Backbone as CSV, one residue per row, in Angstrom:
resi,resn,N_x,N_y,N_z,CA_x,CA_y,CA_z,C_x,C_y,C_z
1,MET,0.896,-1.163,-0.002,-0.084,-0.030,-0.002,0.888,1.246,-0.012
2,ALA,0.469,2.165,-0.788,1.319,3.393,-0.840,1.032,4.163,0.501
3,LYS,2.179,4.854,0.856,2.149,5.664,2.141,1.275,6.878,1.847
4,GLN,0.564,7.216,2.955,-0.296,8.380,2.803,0.607,9.586,2.919
5,ILE,0.375,10.491,2.051,1.098,11.671,1.985,0.389,12.733,2.920
6,SER,1.325,13.351,3.868,0.686,14.295,4.832,0.299,15.490,4.023
7,SER,-0.812,16.132,4.419,-1.242,17.312,3.748,-0.602,18.564,4.456
8,THR,0.123,18.299,5.425,0.730,19.488,6.170,1.839,20.100,5.389
9,ASN,1.774,21.454,5.265,2.679,22.177,4.510,4.084,22.196,5.186
10,SER,4.962,21.720,4.492,6.392,21.470,5.076,6.974,22.877,5.415
11,ASN,6.495,23.945,4.731,7.045,25.238,5.073,6.386,25.950,6.370
12,ALA,5.438,25.259,6.861,4.747,25.976,8.022,5.625,25.877,9.213
13,GLU,5.462,26.820,10.107,6.242,26.915,11.435,5.852,25.660,12.239
14,PRO,6.945,25.071,12.781,6.626,23.915,13.606,5.948,24.193,14.912
15,HIS,6.155,25.458,15.448,5.575,25.766,16.722,4.847,27.134,16.628
16,SER,3.758,27.121,16.028,3.034,28.490,15.941,2.360,28.771,17.257
17,GLU,2.318,30.144,17.442,1.677,30.698,18.793,0.241,30.449,18.827
18,THR,-0.390,30.266,20.034,-1.719,30.126,20.137,-2.400,31.360,19.737
19,PRO,-3.338,31.278,18.932,-3.998,32.528,18.416,-4.762,33.208,19.554
20,GLN,-4.589,34.552,19.627,-5.347,35.418,20.699,-6.710,35.536,20.349
21,PRO,-7.603,35.593,21.349,-8.984,35.887,21.119,-9.140,37.282,20.511
22,PRO,-10.079,37.465,19.659,-10.255,38.736,19.098,-10.535,39.810,20.136
23,GLY,-9.870,40.978,19.929,-10.029,42.137,20.976,-9.109,41.994,22.218
24,ALA,-8.336,41.013,22.388,-7.511,40.996,23.653,-6.451,42.068,23.679
25,PRO,-5.771,42.339,22.613,-4.741,43.476,22.769,-5.436,44.743,23.066
26,LYS,-6.637,44.989,22.566,-7.328,46.270,22.835,-7.698,46.335,24.313
27,LYS,-8.162,45.252,24.835,-8.475,45.207,26.343,-7.263,45.503,27.193
28,LYS,-6.044,44.942,26.816,-4.884,45.030,27.566,-4.449,46.533,27.645
29,LYS,-4.433,47.116,26.328,-4.072,48.515,26.192,-4.993,49.443,27.012
30,PHE,-6.331,49.157,26.981,-7.362,49.887,27.732,-7.106,49.822,29.272
31,PHE,-6.700,48.624,29.708,-6.367,48.490,31.187,-5.165,49.254,31.531
32,VAL,-4.142,49.340,30.664,-2.888,50.079,30.881,-3.199,51.544,30.960
33,TRP,-4.014,52.062,30.040,-4.446,53.456,30.083,-5.286,53.813,31.323
34,ILE,-6.158,52.824,31.748,-6.818,53.128,33.033,-5.845,53.303,34.111
35,VAL,-4.882,52.359,34.309,-3.819,52.515,35.347,-3.053,53.807,35.279
36,ILE,-2.724,54.286,34.091,-1.983,55.506,33.985,-2.873,56.689,34.384
37,ALA,-4.097,56.650,33.897,-5.085,57.663,34.218,-5.209,57.736,35.783
38,VAL,-5.339,56.633,36.440,-5.620,56.600,37.983,-4.292,57.204,38.593
39,ILE,-3.170,56.824,38.178,-1.893,57.444,38.692,-1.832,58.865,38.536
40,CYS,-2.142,59.343,37.268,-2.149,60.827,37.014,-3.099,61.567,37.948
41,ILE,-4.329,61.024,38.082,-5.224,61.661,38.890,-4.882,61.785,40.315
42,THR,-4.205,60.694,40.789,-3.806,60.637,42.141,-2.740,61.662,42.398
43,VAL,-1.814,61.717,41.364,-0.732,62.772,41.506,-1.333,64.168,41.556
44,ILE,-2.265,64.466,40.623,-2.840,65.726,40.559,-3.584,66.140,41.805
45,VAL,-4.308,65.255,42.339,-5.147,65.351,43.582,-4.085,65.700,44.754
46,ALA,-2.961,64.963,44.830,-2.064,65.059,45.857,-1.397,66.445,45.763
47,CYS,-0.952,66.827,44.551,-0.360,68.038,44.347,-1.349,69.257,44.692
48,GLY,-2.551,69.094,44.204,-3.574,70.077,44.465,-3.779,70.242,46.027
49,PHE,-3.779,69.157,46.758,-4.020,69.191,48.196,-2.880,70.022,48.760
50,GLN,-1.586,69.604,48.416,-0.399,70.393,48.955,-0.407,71.824,48.623
51,LEU,-0.754,72.163,47.368,-0.847,73.545,46.967,-1.963,74.299,47.851
52,GLY,-3.003,73.554,47.994,-4.090,74.248,48.711,-3.692,74.455,50.153
53,GLN,-3.110,73.415,50.718,-2.529,73.510,52.145,-1.499,74.635,52.214
54,ALA,-0.535,74.770,51.321,0.351,75.817,51.353,-0.327,77.204,51.193
55,GLY,-1.388,77.268,50.353,-2.147,78.523,50.238,-2.890,78.854,51.473
56,ARG,-3.351,77.849,52.064,-4.086,78.159,53.373,-2.978,78.692,54.476
57,GLU,-1.895,78.083,54.405,-0.761,78.528,55.315,-0.527,79.867,55.077
58,ARG,-0.246,80.307,53.851,0.148,81.628,53.475,-1.002,82.700,53.960
59,GLN,-2.115,82.224,53.767,-3.385,83.026,54.154,-3.355,83.187,55.598
60,ARG,-3.062,82.166,56.430,-3.066,82.319,57.789,-1.846,83.248,58.242
61,ASN,-0.756,83.127,57.627,0.441,84.054,57.960,0.058,85.399,57.596
62,GLU,-0.651,85.654,56.489,-1.062,87.132,56.150,-2.007,87.582,57.275
63,GLN,-2.948,86.708,57.715,-3.858,87.079,58.774,-3.079,87.442,60.000
64,VAL,-2.070,86.655,60.346,-1.301,87.022,61.636,-0.615,88.295,61.411
65,LYS,-0.038,88.514,60.190,0.753,89.750,60.003,-0.214,91.010,60.040
66,GLU,-1.543,90.831,59.687,-2.536,91.875,59.702,-2.753,92.171,61.194
67,LEU,-2.780,91.025,62.079,-2.976,91.266,63.479,-1.856,92.128,64.095
68,ALA,-0.618,91.836,63.564,0.561,92.506,64.023,0.682,93.886,63.539
69,GLY,-0.251,94.535,62.826,-0.177,95.861,62.319,0.121,96.878,63.326
70,GLU,0.205,98.133,62.961,0.471,99.225,63.875,-0.564,99.200,65.064
71,ALA,0.081,99.376,66.288,-0.787,99.356,67.458,-0.818,100.615,68.217
72,PRO,-1.934,101.047,68.837,-1.983,102.230,69.595,-1.155,102.185,70.864
73,SER,-0.968,100.931,71.365,-0.117,100.760,72.528,0.161,99.250,72.641
74,SER,1.319,99.000,73.296,1.863,97.617,73.347,1.808,97.195,74.855
75,VAL,1.447,96.027,75.139,1.419,95.438,76.520,2.181,94.252,76.505
76,ARG,2.703,93.848,77.661,3.304,92.494,77.813,2.274,91.468,77.709
77,PRO,2.345,90.428,76.822,1.372,89.333,76.886,1.496,88.488,78.200
78,LYS,0.520,87.737,78.399,0.575,86.932,79.595,1.629,85.810,79.434
79,SER,2.283,85.433,80.490,3.283,84.394,80.437,2.559,83.018,80.054
80,ALA,3.110,82.394,79.083,2.533,81.084,78.721,2.784,80.033,79.846
81,LYS,3.746,80.244,80.725,4.110,79.282,81.772,3.254,79.493,83.026
82,THR,2.853,80.813,83.252,2.205,81.025,84.632,0.918,81.570,84.425
83,GLY,0.645,82.087,83.251,-0.714,82.761,82.968,-0.873,84.070,83.551
84,GLU,0.267,84.654,84.179,0.307,85.957,84.765,0.893,86.915,83.853
85,PRO,0.585,88.223,83.928,1.268,89.104,83.052,2.758,89.273,83.540
86,GLU,3.584,89.520,82.522,5.062,89.629,82.840,5.289,91.128,83.260
87,ALA,6.371,91.324,84.103,6.623,92.604,84.515,7.003,93.471,83.329
88,SER,6.474,94.700,83.122,6.833,95.511,82.029,8.014,96.398,82.320
89,ALA,8.772,96.686,81.286,9.937,97.460,81.379,10.010,98.487,80.148
90,SER,10.253,99.696,80.507,10.305,100.708,79.365,11.550,100.551,78.547
91,ALA,11.411,100.618,77.217,12.628,100.494,76.382,13.544,101.635,76.532
92,THR,13.154,102.734,77.061,14.059,103.917,77.216,14.547,104.007,78.614
93,SER,13.997,103.246,79.650,14.401,103.432,80.986,15.720,102.687,81.204
94,THR,16.531,103.039,82.335,17.722,102.475,82.652,17.411,101.043,83.102
95,PRO,18.011,100.072,82.482,17.797,98.584,82.890,18.533,98.342,84.140
96,SER,18.073,97.395,85.017,18.716,96.883,86.107,19.972,96.113,85.811
97,LYS,20.758,95.859,86.778,21.938,95.046,86.470,21.580,93.719,85.981
98,LYS,20.473,93.146,86.542,20.049,91.803,86.094,19.653,91.790,84.576
99,THR,18.948,92.929,84.154,18.533,92.967,82.783,19.700,92.992,81.766
100,ILE,20.739,93.664,82.136,21.925,93.755,81.116,23.048,92.846,81.638
101,TYR,22.872,91.871,82.461,23.939,90.930,82.913,24.550,90.406,81.686
102,TYR,23.826,89.946,80.670,24.393,89.310,79.522,24.438,90.379,78.278
103,GLY,24.459,91.612,78.593,24.554,92.618,77.550,23.174,93.107,76.874
104,LYS,22.108,92.759,77.580,20.765,93.066,77.088,20.380,94.501,77.459
105,GLN,20.135,95.302,76.391,19.377,96.614,76.663,18.632,96.796,75.437
106,LYS,17.323,96.703,75.478,16.452,96.828,74.315,16.458,98.304,73.788
107,LYS,16.309,98.499,72.447,16.155,99.777,71.905,14.675,99.898,71.507
108,GLU,14.278,101.116,71.053,12.864,101.325,70.639,12.668,100.413,69.306
109,ASN,11.515,99.824,69.181,11.142,98.973,68.113,11.241,99.874,66.775
110,GLU,11.939,99.329,65.705,11.857,100.004,64.472,10.465,99.642,63.735
111,ARG,9.866,98.656,64.074,8.541,98.290,63.548,7.613,98.309,64.692
112,GLU,6.449,98.757,64.514,5.281,98.632,65.509,4.620,97.375,65.379
113,ILE,4.708,96.616,66.338,4.089,95.265,66.384,2.926,95.397,67.361
114,ASN,1.773,95.016,66.937,0.637,95.104,67.894,0.499,93.852,68.760
115,PHE,1.317,93.853,69.798,1.314,92.735,70.630,0.094,92.539,71.434
116,THR,-0.651,93.627,71.580,-1.942,93.429,72.275,-2.995,92.537,71.401
117,GLU,-3.005,92.783,70.176,-3.845,91.984,69.230,-3.297,90.548,69.180
118,LEU,-1.961,90.450,69.036,-1.311,89.095,69.002,-1.607,88.279,70.184
119,SER,-1.432,88.885,71.411,-1.595,88.209,72.636,-3.016,87.761,72.918
120,GLU,-3.951,88.631,72.449,-5.457,88.286,72.564,-5.675,87.055,71.566
121,GLN,-5.128,86.988,70.454,-5.303,85.935,69.582,-4.600,84.687,70.209
122,ASN,-3.361,84.837,70.651,-2.690,83.713,71.254,-1.846,84.238,72.470
123,PRO,-2.316,83.771,73.661,-1.547,84.357,74.847,-0.209,83.665,74.987
124,ASP,0.213,82.855,74.145,1.517,82.314,74.110,2.649,83.159,73.536
125,THR,2.130,84.268,72.928,3.032,85.108,72.151,4.108,85.792,73.045
126,VAL,5.400,85.700,72.564,6.374,86.308,73.452,7.241,87.241,72.595
127,ALA,7.276,87.228,71.209,8.073,88.131,70.485,7.665,88.070,69.039
128,TRP,8.335,88.799,68.209,8.247,88.754,66.752,9.611,88.667,66.191
129,LEU,9.901,87.731,65.312,11.209,87.433,64.668,11.238,87.857,63.203
130,GLU,12.234,88.597,62.856,12.521,88.955,61.433,13.944,88.752,61.119
131,VAL,14.178,88.056,60.003,15.518,87.848,59.492,15.591,88.517,58.081
132,PRO,16.031,89.836,58.068,16.064,90.446,56.786,16.844,89.679,55.760
133,GLY,16.246,89.699,54.443,16.888,88.963,53.397,16.227,87.586,53.225
134,THR,15.383,87.259,54.118,14.703,85.905,53.974,13.206,86.101,54.102
135,ASN,12.490,84.901,53.990,11.029,84.995,54.345,10.563,84.895,55.815
136,ILE,11.642,84.814,56.560,11.372,84.569,57.968,10.869,85.927,58.595
137,ASP,9.622,85.993,58.875,8.924,87.126,59.481,7.699,86.688,60.258
138,TYR,7.872,86.196,61.420,6.751,85.490,62.166,6.758,85.859,63.681
139,PRO,5.547,85.627,64.194,5.431,85.732,65.743,6.124,84.575,66.380
140,VAL,6.629,84.733,67.555,7.278,83.645,68.378,6.356,83.284,69.531
141,VAL,6.077,82.184,69.763,5.233,81.681,70.895,6.057,80.697,71.691
142,THR,5.544,80.314,72.864,6.082,79.349,73.762,5.010,78.842,74.587
143,THR,5.238,77.483,75.061,4.281,76.924,75.899,4.998,76.044,76.823
144,THR,4.332,75.060,77.630,5.011,74.202,78.535,5.467,72.880,77.770
145,ASP,5.209,72.709,76.516,5.579,71.481,75.785,6.172,71.859,74.532
146,ASN,7.463,71.497,74.316,8.165,71.784,73.097,7.658,71.137,71.832
147,ASP,6.803,70.056,72.005,6.198,69.352,70.873,4.996,70.102,70.391
148,HIS,4.268,70.865,71.088,2.981,71.383,70.787,3.015,72.200,69.439
149,TYR,3.899,73.156,69.290,3.898,74.017,68.134,4.642,73.438,66.977
150,LEU,5.066,72.163,67.125,5.444,71.398,65.946,4.232,71.012,64.994
151,HIS,3.069,70.954,65.695,1.820,70.433,65.018,0.763,71.461,65.069
152,TYR,0.909,72.670,65.681,-0.149,73.617,65.678,0.404,74.977,65.285
153,ASP,-0.349,75.789,64.494,0.153,77.069,64.096,-0.220,78.197,65.141
154,PHE,0.111,79.416,64.871,-0.103,80.529,65.735,-1.488,80.659,66.087
155,LEU,-2.366,80.397,65.074,-3.906,80.557,65.293,-4.550,79.347,65.869
156,GLY,-3.681,78.379,66.333,-4.304,77.220,67.047,-4.852,76.102,66.128
157,LYS,-4.493,76.273,64.802,-4.982,75.250,63.878,-3.995,74.130,63.791
158,LYS,-4.531,72.859,63.568,-3.646,71.746,63.331,-2.887,72.021,62.018
159,SER,-1.579,71.882,62.065,-0.837,72.353,60.835,0.570,71.627,60.830
160,GLU,0.864,71.023,59.708,2.246,70.504,59.530,3.307,71.510,59.495
161,HIS,2.852,72.826,59.278,3.876,73.952,59.298,4.261,74.403,60.743
162,GLY,3.216,74.060,61.679,3.559,74.447,63.050,3.685,75.957,63.198
163,ALA,4.560,76.356,64.200,4.844,77.789,64.468,6.252,77.859,64.841
164,ILE,6.699,79.194,64.735,8.012,79.507,65.325,7.799,79.593,66.879
165,TYR,8.723,78.863,67.643,8.459,78.824,69.033,9.775,78.863,69.817
166,MET,9.743,79.386,70.984,10.839,79.439,71.955,10.971,78.155,72.774
167,ASP,12.186,77.726,73.018,12.348,76.640,73.832,11.799,76.768,75.309
168,VAL,11.069,75.751,75.743,10.405,75.978,77.011,11.237,76.280,78.281
169,SER,12.561,76.009,78.080,13.515,76.265,79.186,13.932,77.795,79.212
170,CYS,13.611,78.514,78.208,14.164,79.839,78.042,13.326,80.902,78.836
171,ASP,14.078,81.875,79.254,13.377,82.990,80.045,12.579,83.903,79.067
172,LEU,11.344,84.218,79.449,10.484,84.963,78.459,10.908,86.343,78.301
173,ASN,11.757,86.911,79.180,12.333,88.277,79.032,13.614,88.280,78.341
174,PHE,14.067,87.241,77.824,15.309,86.991,77.173,16.544,87.361,78.048
175,GLU,16.434,87.062,79.314,17.534,87.241,80.274,18.497,86.085,80.492
176,ASP,18.256,85.025,79.656,19.125,83.919,79.723,20.408,84.136,78.854
177,PRO,21.458,83.494,79.004,22.608,83.587,78.213,22.324,83.241,76.797
178,VAL,21.572,82.192,76.603,21.161,81.645,75.268,19.649,81.541,75.196
179,SER,18.980,82.108,74.191,17.569,81.775,73.802,17.528,80.921,72.544
180,ILE,16.612,80.085,72.498,16.521,79.145,71.286,15.103,79.299,70.764
181,PHE,15.081,79.490,69.322,13.903,79.361,68.652,13.901,78.164,67.720
182,TYR,12.797,77.490,67.501,12.658,76.331,66.556,11.639,76.641,65.521
183,GLY,11.813,75.957,64.396,10.810,76.112,63.306,11.057,75.006,62.322
184,HIS,9.980,74.648,61.573,10.119,73.556,60.520,10.886,74.021,59.373
185,ASN,11.378,73.178,58.643,12.119,73.327,57.345,11.108,72.847,56.270
186,MET,10.281,73.731,55.832,9.122,73.375,54.997,9.624,73.440,53.530
187,LYS,9.144,72.529,52.678,9.454,72.435,51.219,8.930,73.604,50.520
188,ASP,7.868,74.220,50.998,7.340,75.484,50.276,8.017,76.670,50.655
189,GLY,9.143,76.651,51.468,9.992,77.787,51.667,9.557,78.582,52.843
190,THR,8.571,78.193,53.573,7.984,78.891,54.728,8.692,78.489,56.001
191,MET,8.368,79.111,57.128,8.868,78.902,58.399,10.368,79.032,58.424
192,PHE,11.181,78.011,58.854,12.622,78.255,58.857,13.409,77.676,57.725
193,ALA,12.674,77.358,56.666,13.385,76.841,55.359,14.538,77.679,54.975
194,ASP,14.370,78.991,55.041,15.356,79.957,54.580,16.609,80.014,55.433
195,LEU,16.548,79.374,56.547,17.803,79.351,57.332,18.924,78.645,56.519
196,HIS,18.524,77.764,55.688,19.543,76.996,54.973,20.350,77.852,53.886
197,LYS,19.797,78.951,53.604,20.447,79.912,52.773,21.833,80.406,53.378
198,PHE,21.948,80.414,54.735,23.097,80.798,55.356,24.296,79.814,55.290
199,SER,24.007,78.665,54.572,25.147,77.839,54.269,26.060,78.342,53.217
200,ASP,25.488,79.319,52.394,26.322,80.091,51.453,26.983,81.215,52.135
201,PRO,28.390,81.171,52.145,29.089,82.280,52.821,28.829,83.620,52.411
202,GLU,28.515,83.741,50.986,28.274,85.082,50.399,26.924,85.589,50.971
203,PHE,25.963,84.737,51.041,24.680,85.099,51.622,24.760,85.480,53.082
204,LEU,25.577,84.865,53.848,25.713,85.134,55.241,26.446,86.487,55.362
205,LYS,27.427,86.677,54.509,28.221,87.982,54.564,27.310,89.161,54.419
206,GLU,26.274,89.031,53.427,25.351,90.124,53.141,24.149,90.150,54.065
207,HIS,23.784,89.136,54.758,22.607,89.092,55.504,22.868,88.497,56.935
208,SER,23.633,89.221,57.771,24.138,88.599,59.072,23.265,89.201,60.215
209,LEU,22.113,89.966,60.003,21.371,90.608,61.004,20.057,89.811,61.311
210,ILE,19.733,89.657,62.576,18.429,89.086,63.010,17.890,90.099,63.957
211,LYS,16.512,90.288,63.804,15.797,91.273,64.636,14.708,90.518,65.364
212,VAL,14.655,90.851,66.737,13.623,90.238,67.611,12.902,91.523,68.253
213,TYR,11.600,91.593,68.028,10.755,92.651,68.560,10.061,92.195,69.713
214,THR,9.926,92.902,70.807,9.183,92.530,71.992,8.341,93.735,72.403
215,PRO,7.351,93.521,73.342,6.625,94.717,73.761,7.483,95.836,74.420
216,GLU,8.659,95.254,75.051,9.502,96.328,75.607,10.551,96.931,74.734
217,GLY,10.669,96.436,73.555,11.662,97.050,72.663,12.292,95.921,71.801
218,GLU,13.184,96.377,70.960,13.946,95.600,69.919,15.224,95.170,70.436
219,MET,15.588,93.811,69.967,16.925,93.265,70.194,17.457,92.893,68.837
220,ASP,18.657,93.417,68.491,19.277,92.919,67.277,20.509,92.039,67.544
221,TYR,20.608,91.187,66.581,21.710,90.111,66.825,22.506,89.977,65.545
222,ARG,23.807,89.687,65.622,24.634,89.439,64.438,25.014,87.947,64.377
223,ILE,24.816,87.306,63.244,25.214,85.895,63.142,26.598,85.654,63.201
224,PHE,27.132,84.798,63.955,28.521,84.421,64.027,28.847,82.994,63.830
225,ALA,27.740,82.118,63.786,28.004,80.612,63.687,26.827,80.002,62.862
226,VAL,27.275,79.183,61.901,26.308,78.374,61.125,26.858,76.933,61.024
227,TYR,26.141,75.987,61.454,26.640,74.606,61.362,25.597,73.630,61.499
228,LYS,25.879,72.310,61.299,25.014,71.274,61.460,25.325,70.704,62.877
229,ASN,24.260,70.306,63.608,24.451,69.699,64.906,23.610,68.481,65.022
230,ASP,23.833,67.528,65.919,23.003,66.419,66.123,21.605,66.902,66.630
231,ASP,20.698,65.985,66.787,19.286,66.314,67.234,19.178,66.278,68.744
232,GLY,20.259,66.293,69.516,20.180,66.498,70.891,19.963,67.977,71.260
233,HIS,19.403,68.019,72.516,19.061,69.395,73.026,20.400,70.276,73.164
234,LEU,20.407,71.404,72.569,21.599,72.212,72.664,22.161,72.532,74.025
235,LEU,21.137,72.753,74.905,21.598,73.101,76.291,21.942,71.959,77.154
236,SER,21.416,70.806,76.812,21.638,69.520,77.386,21.535,69.672,78.956
237,GLY,20.538,70.351,79.424,20.284,70.534,80.847,21.369,71.316,81.620
238,ARG,22.284,71.979,80.818,23.245,72.762,81.543,22.774,74.103,82.020
239,ASN,23.274,74.545,83.122,22.950,75.950,83.558,23.948,76.913,83.033
240,LEU,23.710,77.563,81.973,24.675,78.476,81.371,24.928,79.747,82.165
241,ARG,24.127,79.959,83.184,24.459,81.109,84.023,25.617,80.760,84.860
242,ASN,26.096,79.536,84.928,27.393,79.233,85.429,28.488,79.562,84.452
243,PRO,29.388,80.438,84.770,30.420,81.009,83.793,31.250,79.762,83.162
244,THR,31.624,78.807,84.019,32.426,77.768,83.518,31.675,76.961,82.489
245,LEU,30.421,76.653,82.805,29.689,75.829,81.747,29.286,76.675,80.533
246,TYR,29.098,77.912,80.728,28.905,78.756,79.577,30.107,78.812,78.686
247,GLN,31.343,78.924,79.230,32.464,78.920,78.495,32.657,77.655,77.752
248,GLU,32.328,76.484,78.409,32.399,75.170,77.752,31.515,75.210,76.514
249,PHE,30.351,75.821,76.692,29.305,75.868,75.604,29.984,76.613,74.404
250,LEU,30.514,77.811,74.598,31.204,78.555,73.621,32.323,77.887,72.932
251,ASP,33.071,77.116,73.760,34.181,76.268,73.228,33.696,75.203,72.189
252,GLU,32.508,74.619,72.526,31.975,73.650,71.647,31.516,74.292,70.291
253,ILE,31.062,75.464,70.414,30.604,76.176,69.119,31.891,76.431,68.315
254,ALA,32.990,76.960,68.987,34.162,77.216,68.171,34.885,75.949,67.504
255,ALA,34.582,74.787,68.143,35.085,73.579,67.508,34.248,72.924,66.417
256,LYS,33.162,73.602,66.044,32.313,72.961,65.073,33.037,72.916,63.732
257,GLU,32.894,71.745,63.051,33.537,71.565,61.761,32.504,70.986,60.755
258,GLY,32.840,70.881,59.445,32.069,70.295,58.439,31.840,71.225,57.247
259,PRO,31.305,70.791,56.169,31.200,71.540,54.905,30.334,72.790,55.051
260,ASP,29.370,72.645,55.959,28.417,73.819,56.288,28.851,74.696,57.308
261,ALA,29.943,74.362,58.014,30.241,75.085,59.224,30.902,76.392,58.974
262,GLN,30.389,77.461,59.457,31.000,78.802,59.441,31.022,79.404,60.710
263,VAL,32.163,79.582,61.432,32.167,79.992,62.756,33.238,81.077,62.932
264,ASP,32.874,82.119,63.524,33.849,83.233,63.726,33.627,83.800,65.188
265,MET,34.358,83.297,66.198,34.198,83.704,67.534,34.742,84.941,67.987
266,THR,35.251,85.683,67.066,35.915,86.961,67.353,35.047,87.815,68.276
267,GLY,35.584,88.154,69.426,34.921,89.028,70.388,33.723,88.507,71.222
268,ILE,33.454,87.112,70.997,32.408,86.426,71.717,32.938,86.026,73.050
269,SER,32.211,86.332,74.208,32.690,86.010,75.465,31.398,85.535,76.340
270,ILE,31.623,85.140,77.573,30.603,84.686,78.447,29.744,85.833,78.919
271,ARG,30.181,87.011,78.603,29.295,88.216,78.907,28.268,88.539,77.852
272,ASP,28.287,87.776,76.735,27.358,88.065,75.645,26.124,87.165,75.816
273,SER,25.119,87.716,75.151,23.846,86.966,75.047,23.660,86.500,73.704
274,LEU,23.247,85.277,73.470,23.131,84.643,72.190,21.681,84.235,71.834
275,LEU,21.399,84.201,70.545,20.070,83.714,70.022,20.402,82.575,69.116
276,THR,19.634,81.405,69.275,19.957,80.282,68.451,18.632,80.051,67.653
277,LEU,18.798,79.842,66.373,17.696,79.389,65.539,18.008,78.003,64.995
278,SER,16.998,77.037,65.180,17.311,75.598,64.747,16.203,75.109,63.985
279,THR,16.556,74.358,62.973,15.627,73.642,62.087,16.111,72.356,61.621
280,CYS,15.242,71.564,60.939,15.648,70.283,60.526,16.500,70.309,59.163
281,VAL,17.226,69.110,58.936,17.954,68.949,57.692,17.247,68.017,56.864
282,ARG,16.688,68.362,55.657,15.946,67.393,54.878,16.717,66.169,54.574
283,GLY,16.101,64.994,54.895,16.780,63.665,54.611,17.804,63.243,55.645
284,GLU,18.060,64.017,56.690,18.933,63.794,57.667,18.274,64.015,59.133
285,ASP,17.404,63.020,59.460,16.600,63.152,60.655,17.370,63.262,61.934
286,GLU,18.609,62.794,61.842,19.474,62.761,63.107,20.169,64.169,63.242
287,ASN,20.090,65.107,62.240,20.812,66.351,62.295,19.831,67.583,62.323
288,ARG,20.418,68.683,62.862,19.721,69.907,62.766,20.680,71.046,62.168
289,PHE,20.000,72.073,61.541,20.853,73.141,61.007,20.612,74.253,62.007
290,VAL,21.758,74.806,62.530,21.747,75.808,63.459,22.340,77.076,63.060
291,ILE,21.801,78.131,63.497,22.291,79.520,63.254,22.360,80.183,64.667
292,GLN,23.565,80.659,65.015,23.750,81.349,66.329,24.245,82.824,66.053
293,ALA,23.648,83.633,66.834,23.871,85.064,66.725,24.121,85.748,68.083
294,VAL,24.901,86.748,68.081,25.263,87.544,69.349,24.532,88.776,69.416
295,PHE,24.028,89.071,70.636,23.350,90.331,70.893,24.188,91.683,70.521
296,ILE,23.624,92.585,69.800,24.354,93.797,69.549,23.827,94.909,70.528
297,ALA,24.702,95.262,71.405,24.253,96.404,72.233,23.902,97.688,71.564
298,PRO,22.791,98.339,71.805,22.481,99.550,71.168,23.500,100.733,71.476
299,GLU,23.599,101.615,70.556,24.534,102.676,70.750,24.143,103.490,72.034
300,GLY,25.114,103.852,72.838,24.839,104.564,73.975,24.476,103.685,75.163
301,ALA,24.457,102.393,74.977,24.114,101.462,76.107,25.159,101.531,77.184
302,GLY,24.758,101.567,78.411,25.725,101.616,79.558,26.605,100.511,79.635
303,ASP,27.762,100.684,80.217,28.774,99.670,80.404,28.256,98.719,81.379
304,ASN,28.177,97.401,81.044,27.741,96.381,81.986,28.783,95.545,82.494
C-alpha cells in the first residue's frame, strides 16, 4: 500500500503561537491606560492638596501679619508658663543690672508690632522674629511643651507647618545667656526653610542681622556661627548662668567643623547673650541646622 502523504505544509512553522482571542490586545491597552489615568489623577489630587494647604498657610500667615499691624499701645502678653502678666519695662528706661547682665538693653522697636492683638489671639506670644533677606517674619510663641507648636500654628489650627516657638526652658524676658527658637524646614520655603540659605558664605556675609521685637523694645543680633548639629538638646540640661559651663558651651561652638560650618568667635565671650535658631535638615533626621547670633548692644548702652 502506498504511504499516505501528509497534507501538512512543510514550510509551516513547527511551533505556531496560540491565536489570541479577538479584541484581547485592545483590552490590555485599555487596562494600561486606566492604570496610567488613575496614577495621574492621584498625583494631581495630591499636588492640589499640597498647593491648597500651602495656600491656606500663606493666608493664615497674612492674617497673623495683619494682626501685628500698627498698634496704639503695646502691653506685655501673659506668660505662657504662669498665665500671669510679665513685668513690664520701658525700652528707654535704665535697665537693672540683672537685665543687662548678658549685655541686654533693648532699643525702641523699628517696627510697630501690635502685641495686644497678637496676645489676645494667642496668649503664648512672646516676640516677633524677622530675618532680613529671607522670608522669616513671624510671631514667636512658647508653651509648656516643646512638641505642641510642631503640630499647631499660631492661630491654634492643626498644621504640619507648626509655628516658630521658643524653647520651654528659656526666660520669657530674654535674660538667659542663650535663647533658642525652633521652626520647621518646609518644602514650600516657609517657616525656617530659609535658614539653609546661610550655608552660602556670600549670603551670610550680606545678611548677618536678626531682629527680635518685643513689647518692651527691639533686640538685634549678628550671626557668627552656622553649622549642622545632632538632634540632641543644645543646652543639654546645663545651667549656662554658670560661667564655667557657659565657656564650655562657647568652646563647643568654636570647635564645630564640616562643609556647612562657618564660625567666627571673634569678640564672643561669656558676657554676651546669644540667640539660636534651629531647624531640620531634609533627609537627615538625626541632624539639625543651627544659626547662632550674638546680641548687639544699642549705641549709648551703659557699660555692663
